[in-house]
C-alpha positions in Angstrom: 99.0 73.9 115.8 98.1 77.6 115.5 101.6 78.5 114.4 101.5 75.6 111.9 98.3 76.9 110.4 99.7 80.4 110.1 102.9 79.3 108.4 100.9 76.9 106.1 98.5 79.7 105.0 101.4 82.1 104.5 103.3 79.7 102.3 100.1 78.7 100.4 99.3 82.4 99.7 102.9 83.0 98.5 102.6 80.1 96.1 98.9 80.5 95.0 99.0 84.3 94.4 101.5 84.3 91.4 99.7 81.2 90.0 96.4 83.1 90.1 98.1 86.1 88.6 99.3 84.1 85.6 95.9 82.5 85.2 94.1 85.8 85.3 96.4 87.2 82.6 95.9 84.1 80.4 92.1 84.3 80.8 92.1 88.1 80.6 90.4 88.5 83.9 91.6 92.1 84.5 90.5 95.1 86.4 90.7 97.9 83.7 91.1 101.6 84.5 88.0 103.6 84.5 86.7 107.0 85.6 86.2 107.3 89.3 88.1 105.2 91.8 89.7 102.9 89.2 92.6 105.1 88.4 95.4 102.6 88.2 97.6 103.2 85.1 97.2 99.7 83.5 94.9 96.7 83.6 95.6 94.6 86.8 94.9 90.8 87.1 92.1 89.8 89.3 91.7 86.4 91.1 93.7 87.4 94.1 90.6 86.5 96.1 90.9 82.9 94.9 94.5 82.8 96.2 93.3 84.1 99.6 90.5 81.6 99.9 92.8 78.7 99.0 95.4 79.8 101.5 92.8 80.3 104.2 90.5 77.3 103.7 92.8 74.4 102.9 95.2 74.7 105.8 92.3 75.5 108.1 90.2 72.6 107.1 93.1 70.2 107.3 94.2 71.4 110.8 90.6 71.3 112.1 90.0 67.8 110.8 93.2 66.6 112.6 92.3 68.5 115.8 89.3 66.2 116.7 87.1 69.2 117.5 83.4 69.2 116.7 83.1 70.2 113.0 79.6 71.6 112.5 80.4 75.3 113.2 83.7 75.1 111.3 81.8 73.6 108.3 79.3 76.5 108.6 82.2 79.0 108.5 83.8 77.3 105.5 80.4 77.1 103.7 79.7 80.8 104.2 83.3 81.6 103.1 82.9 79.7 99.8 79.5 81.2 99.2 80.6 84.8 99.7 83.7 84.1 97.6 81.6 82.8 94.7 79.4 85.9 95.0 82.4 88.2 94.8 84.0 86.3 91.9 80.7 86.5 90.0 80.6 90.2 90.7 84.2 90.7 89.5 83.4 88.9 86.3 79.9 90.1 85.6 79.2 93.2 87.8 76.1 92.1 89.6 73.3 94.4 90.7 73.3 95.8 94.2 70.1 93.9 95.0 71.7 90.5 94.1 74.8 91.3 96.1 72.8 92.3 99.2 70.5 89.2 98.9 73.4 86.8 98.8 75.2 88.6 101.6 72.0 88.3 103.7 71.7 84.6 103.0 75.4 84.0 103.8 74.9 85.9 107.1 72.0 83.6 107.8 74.2 80.6 107.3 76.6 81.9 110.0 73.7 82.8 112.3 72.3 79.3 111.8 75.6 77.7 112.8 75.8 79.7 116.1 77.8 82.8 115.1 75.7 85.4 116.8 75.7 88.5 119.0 74.9 87.4 122.5 73.7 90.3 124.6 71.7 88.6 127.3 69.6 91.7 128.1 68.2 91.8 124.6 65.5 89.5 123.1 66.8 86.8 120.9 65.3 88.3 117.7 67.1 91.6 118.3 70.4 89.8 118.8 69.8 88.0 115.4 69.1 91.4 113.7 72.3 92.9 115.2 74.2 89.8 114.0 73.0 90.2 110.4 73.8 93.9 110.4 77.2 93.3 111.8 78.1 90.6 109.3 76.8 92.5 106.2 78.3 95.8 107.5 81.7 94.2 107.9 81.6 92.6 104.5 80.9 95.9 102.8 83.4 97.8 105.0 86.2 95.7 103.7 84.9 96.1 100.2 84.9 99.9 100.7 88.6 100.1 101.6 89.7 97.8 98.8 90.5 100.8 96.6 94.1 101.4 97.8 96.9 98.9 97.1 97.3 96.5 100.0 94.9 98.4 102.3 92.3 95.6 102.8 94.9 92.9 103.2 96.9 94.9 105.7 93.9 95.7 107.8 92.9 92.1 107.8 96.3 91.0 108.9 96.3 93.5 111.8 92.8 92.6 112.8 93.5 88.9 112.8 96.6 89.3 114.9 94.6 91.4 117.3 92.0 88.7 117.7 94.8 86.1 118.3 96.2 88.3 121.1 92.8 88.7 122.7 91.7 85.1 122.3 95.0 83.2 123.0 94.4 82.6 126.7 91.0 80.9 126.0 92.5 78.3 123.7 89.3 78.3 121.5 90.5 76.6 118.3 87.3 77.6 116.4 88.7 81.2 116.8 92.4 80.7 116.9 92.8 78.5 113.9 90.8 80.7 111.5 92.4 83.8 112.8 95.9 82.3 112.2 94.8 81.1 108.7 93.4 84.6 107.8 96.6 86.3 109.1 98.8 84.0 107.1 96.8 84.3 103.9 96.7 88.1 104.2 100.4 88.3 104.9 101.3 86.0 102.0 99.1 88.1 99.6 100.4 91.5 100.6 103.8 91.3 98.7 101.9 91.1 95.4 99.3 93.6 96.3 101.0 96.4 98.3 102.1 99.6 96.4 102.2 99.2 92.6 100.0 96.1 93.0 100.6 93.2 90.5 97.2 91.6 91.4 94.0 92.6 93.0 91.8 90.6 95.4 88.6 91.9 93.9 85.3 91.6 95.6 85.9 87.9 95.9 88.7 88.6 98.3 87.4 91.6 100.2 84.0 89.9 100.8 85.8 86.9 102.3 88.0 89.0 104.5 85.0 90.9 105.9 82.9 87.8 106.4 85.6 85.8 108.2 86.5 88.6 110.6 82.8 89.3 111.3 82.3 85.6 112.2 85.4 85.4 114.3 84.6 88.6 116.2 81.4 86.8 117.4 83.2 83.7 118.6 85.0 85.0 121.7 84.0 86.8 124.8 85.5 90.3 125.4 83.9 90.8 128.8 86.2 89.3 131.4 87.1 92.7 132.8 84.2 94.9 131.9 81.0 94.7 129.9 82.1 97.5 127.5 84.8 95.2 126.1 82.0 93.7 124.0 82.7 96.5 121.5 86.4 95.7 121.1 85.9 94.3 117.5 84.4 97.6 116.4 87.6 99.4 117.6 89.8 96.8 115.8 87.9 97.4 112.6 87.5 101.1 113.1 89.3 102.1 109.9 87.1 100.3 107.4 83.9 100.9 109.5 84.7 104.6 109.7 85.3 104.7 105.9 82.0 103.0 105.3 80.0 105.2 107.7 81.7 108.4 106.6 81.3 107.8 102.9 77.7 106.7 103.3 76.9 109.8 105.3 78.6 112.1 102.8 76.6 110.5 99.9 73.3 110.9 101.7 74.1 114.6 102.6 75.1 115.3 99.0 72.2 113.4 97.6 74.3 110.9 95.8 73.6 107.2 95.4 74.9 105.3 98.4 75.7 102.3 96.2 77.4 104.0 93.2 81.2 103.9 93.2 82.8 107.3 93.3 85.9 109.0 94.6 84.4 110.4 97.8 85.8 107.7 100.2 87.6 108.9 103.3 90.8 107.2 102.1 90.6 109.0 98.7 90.0 112.3 100.4 93.5 112.0 101.9 94.8 111.8 98.4 93.0 115.0 97.5 95.0 116.8 100.1 98.3 115.5 98.9 98.8 112.0 100.2 100.1 109.3 97.9 98.3 106.0 97.8 101.2 104.4 99.6 101.1 107.0 102.3 97.4 106.5 102.7 97.9 102.8 103.2 100.7 103.2 105.7 98.8 105.8 107.6 95.8 103.4 107.8 98.1 100.6 109.0 99.6 102.7 111.8 96.2 103.9 112.8 94.9 100.3 112.9 97.8 99.1 115.0 97.1 101.9 117.5 93.4 101.0 117.5 94.2 97.3 117.9 96.3 98.1 120.9 93.5 100.2 122.3 91.0 97.3 121.7 93.3 94.8 123.5 93.7 97.3 126.4 89.9 97.7 126.6 89.6 94.0 127.4 92.0 94.3 130.3 90.9 97.5 132.1 87.9 98.7 134.1 84.7 99.9 132.5 85.6 103.5 133.3 88.9 103.3 131.4 87.2 101.5 128.6 84.7 104.2 128.3 87.5 106.8 128.2 89.2 105.0 125.4 86.0 104.7 123.4 85.3 108.4 124.0 88.8 109.3 122.7 88.4 107.3 119.6 85.0 108.7 118.8 86.1 112.3 119.5 89.2 112.0 117.2 87.0 110.4 114.5 84.5 113.2 114.7 87.2 115.8 114.3 88.7 113.8 111.4 85.3 113.3 109.7 84.5 117.0 110.0 87.7 118.0 108.3 87.6 115.3 105.6 84.0 116.4 104.9 85.3 119.8 103.8 87.7 118.3 101.3 86.6 118.8 97.7 86.6 115.7 95.6 
């Protein structure tokens, strides 16, 4: 059933994406070039996020209904997905305030928390686990939104992350994790041909919010601690590229006394362009890095705590070196 969901979502995305592209052109729902990070040469259709949501939700809901599994938590995931999609679509069309975006993201995270998607560290009080859950969900949503400034980058990272979760969770046969991960991987892969390098359509906030929310929820749905307790942090390694960009860019804006919430060209990914990378090379470099990190995350779940700690130390050390050098790049 997992393979069927993946193929169904892939085909749905391949069909829905060009349809949404034509609809966006007809309705003039376009992302127009502007000073700052929007430096594409011509207006690009939005509504790619709608194609991703359709390709993700329809095959997933159908498969889960046929599986005979309890539906409450899946309904919670789908409800949160639709809610965050509508927020992103509204933001794409009307450009919402930061406060509105954060409030709706918070409420959506509460929906997931209320349906059992939560950090479960048994040595922490329940209220602190709830706080960490909300921070994780909102952080991941915005991390995907941060990297959606290079053609194909957010979709490619989502594909790699979803496949990583499938690799980690396959032995447990947890359909609440496996089916959404397969649907997200299929939807991302089907969207990429239209979005990677000289994109013909953008996913917009409607798409990047959905990718971040779904992965945040799925990362809370499996146990990573069969071999060692440090494997709990495997999802952070899987999503290290977007989380690094979010953390690095936020830190640079604070240090330089700029607004954390105002779009600008100081992202880590855009700093690579400032030193000579093309947008395509930035995306490919990020994909290769994510594949390496995904392999490291899977390894962390199989080895002892000492080896896991060594892997985390290596990733953090390399990231610190990279962040220091990128921080010196003038933008």
